[in-house]
KEGURO-820725 format. One line per field, with one value per residue: residue in three letters; residue number from 1; x, y, z of N, C-alpha, C in turn. Coordinates in steps of 0.02 Angstrom, whole numbers, plus 50000, padded with zeros to 5 digits. Atoms other than C-alpha are relative to their C-alpha. Layout:
N
res	[ALA,...]
n	[NUM,...]
nX	[X,...]
nY	[Y,...]
nZ	[Z,...]
caX	[X,...]
caY	[Y,...]
caZ	[Z,...]
cX	[X,...]
cY	[Y,...]
cZ	[Z,...]
//
This chain:
83
res	[LEU,ARG,ARG,LEU,ALA,ALA,PRO,VAL,ILE,ALA,VAL,GLY,THR,MET,SER,LEU,THR,LEU,TYR,VAL,SER,HIS,ILE,LEU,VAL,ILE,LEU,ALA,LEU,PRO,GLY,ASP,GLY,VAL,THR,PRO,PRO,GLN,SER,ALA,SER,PHE,GLU,LEU,LEU,LEU,CYS,PHE,VAL,VAL,GLY,ALA,THR,LEU,PHE,ALA,GLY,ILE,TRP,SER,ARG,PHE,PHE,HIS,ARG,GLY,PRO,LEU,GLU,TYR,LEU,LEU,ASN,SER,ALA,THR,LYS,LEU,ALA,ASN,ARG,VAL,ARG]
n	[1,2,3,4,5,6,7,8,9,10,11,12,13,14,15,16,17,18,19,20,21,22,23,24,25,26,27,28,29,30,31,32,33,34,35,36,37,38,39,40,41,42,43,44,45,46,47,48,49,50,51,52,53,54,55,56,57,58,59,60,61,62,63,64,65,66,67,68,69,70,71,72,73,74,75,76,77,78,79,80,81,82,83]
nX	[49968,49922,49983,49980,49947,49953,49933,49959,49968,49934,49959,49974,49954,49959,50000,49934,49981,50019,49950,49919,49990,50002,49926,49960,50019,49969,49930,49986,50014,49949,50000,49952,49991,50051,50060,50036,50029,50078,50019,50056,50036,50053,49994,49944,50031,50057,49957,49993,50055,50033,49956,49997,50055,49998,49949,50012,50044,49975,49963,50043,50029,49952,49959,50045,49962,49952,49917,49949,50040,49992,49937,49997,50028,49959,49941,50007,50006,49948,49988,50046,49980,49924,50012]
nY	[50046,49967,49973,50061,50016,49936,50015,50043,49970,49971,50046,50018,49946,49999,50053,50013,49978,50051,50050,49981,50002,50077,50035,49968,50034,50069,49979,49958,50029,50042,50069,50022,49956,49972,50035,49957,50048,50015,49978,50016,49987,49970,49939,49960,49989,49966,49937,49989,49973,49942,49956,49965,49967,49926,49954,49964,49968,49936,49973,49985,49933,49939,49993,50031,50062,50019,49971,50035,49997,49919,49994,50041,49957,49938,50017,50026,49928,49970,50051,49993,49940,50023,50037]
nZ	[50003,49999,49943,49953,50027,50001,49970,50037,50040,49977,50000,50075,50029,49978,49986,49988,49930,49947,50018,49987,49913,49966,50007,49951,49920,49988,49993,49927,49944,49978,50021,50042,50073,50043,49992,49945,49956,50004,50080,50024,49946,50026,49975,50039,50066,49989,50000,50063,50040,49967,50010,50065,50020,49968,50041,50065,49990,49986,50058,50067,49990,50024,50052,50041,50018,49958,50004,50057,50065,50027,50007,50052,50067,50016,50038,50070,50050,50022,50056,50066,50038,50042,50066]
caX	[41160,41331,41331,41346,41474,41578,41706,41738,41751,41874,41980,41983,42046,42186,42222,42420,42444,42355,42458,42635,42574,42517,42695,42778,42671,42711,42887,42883,42804,42921,42959,43075,43137,42994,42873,42742,42702,42536,42520,42360,42287,42110,42147,42285,42182,42038,42166,42221,42051,41986,42138,42140,41962,41974,42123,42047,41886,41966,42092,41958,41867,42004,42091,42017,42177,42296,42467,42554,42416,42447,42633,42608,42489,42610,42751,42649,42590,42762,42799,42658,42738,42916,42835]
caY	[56790,56901,56961,56780,56738,56900,56815,56670,56798,56898,56750,56708,56883,56860,56679,56693,56801,56679,56542,56621,56666,56493,56435,56566,56520,56341,56389,56486,56350,56260,56081,55976,56090,56118,55999,56088,56004,55910,55940,55848,55936,56006,56149,56207,56192,56286,56426,56432,56456,56576,56687,56704,56731,56874,56948,56941,57001,57149,57192,57184,57332,57438,57372,57271,57147,57070,57141,57006,57008,57201,57178,57037,57157,57298,57183,57114,57305,57345,57189,57229,57407,57316,57224]
caZ	[52587,52553,52719,52796,52675,52706,52823,52690,52561,52657,52682,52495,52449,52555,52536,52492,52657,52754,52678,52709,52898,52934,52885,52983,53140,53110,53100,53266,53366,53489,53437,53341,53182,53058,53139,53253,53414,53421,53233,53237,53370,53344,53455,53342,53188,53269,53317,53140,53067,53193,53185,53000,52982,53120,53031,52863,52922,53003,52862,52734,52817,52776,52623,52472,52448,52584,52618,52497,52368,52352,52345,52210,52108,52112,52052,51913,51844,51856,51751,51623,51593,51544,51411]
cX	[50072,50022,50021,50052,50061,50069,50035,50028,50070,50061,50030,50026,50062,50043,50099,50033,49984,50040,50068,49982,49992,50067,50039,49989,50013,50071,50031,49978,50041,49983,50069,50004,49939,49928,49953,49971,49915,49971,49933,49948,49939,50002,50033,49966,49937,50026,50014,49924,49967,50037,49998,49933,49983,50048,49978,49935,50006,50036,49962,49957,50031,50039,49964,50051,50039,50056,50042,49972,50013,50072,50002,49971,50039,50059,49978,49969,50063,50031,49974,50030,50071,49980,49984]
cY	[50019,50003,49940,49979,50052,49971,49939,50044,50047,49957,49983,50063,50010,49930,50001,50035,49958,49940,50004,50014,49938,49978,50034,49993,49939,49996,50021,49954,49956,49936,49987,50033,50017,49969,50018,49940,49994,50022,49990,50022,50040,50077,50054,50016,50062,50076,50032,50034,50062,50057,50017,50012,50071,50040,50020,50032,50080,50036,50021,50057,50054,49996,49939,49922,49987,50025,49970,49997,50072,50006,49962,50042,50060,49968,49978,50060,50014,49957,50008,50046,49971,49973,50058]
cZ	[49998,50060,50044,49971,50007,50027,49937,49935,50025,49998,49934,49973,50020,50009,50001,50070,50041,49996,50035,50070,50033,49999,50047,50070,50011,50027,50073,50055,50011,49977,49959,49927,49980,50034,50077,50049,49989,49935,49985,50050,49975,50022,49953,49942,50023,50008,49931,49967,50035,49993,49912,49993,50047,49971,49927,49998,50025,49947,49935,50007,49980,49937,49961,50006,50085,49987,49942,49932,49980,49984,49924,49938,49981,49960,49923,49965,49993,49927,49926,49953,49963,49931,49950]
//
């Protein structure tokens, strides 16, 4: 069962990275300001889901955390030493 859930687990371990990436991709899409074109598009949603799952799956084979999660963890360890 864990093997079947591996893609979902991978996405869950780097949710901050994926949220920020989605925002950056939406901002990079051509369109009026920050409103993406065809924002209700099923194809766009599918691209986000597949892209996030593939990135998370590949990344999790080499690292235990996402890049932003690693930075946040490092910052909190540093702040913990200050106390």
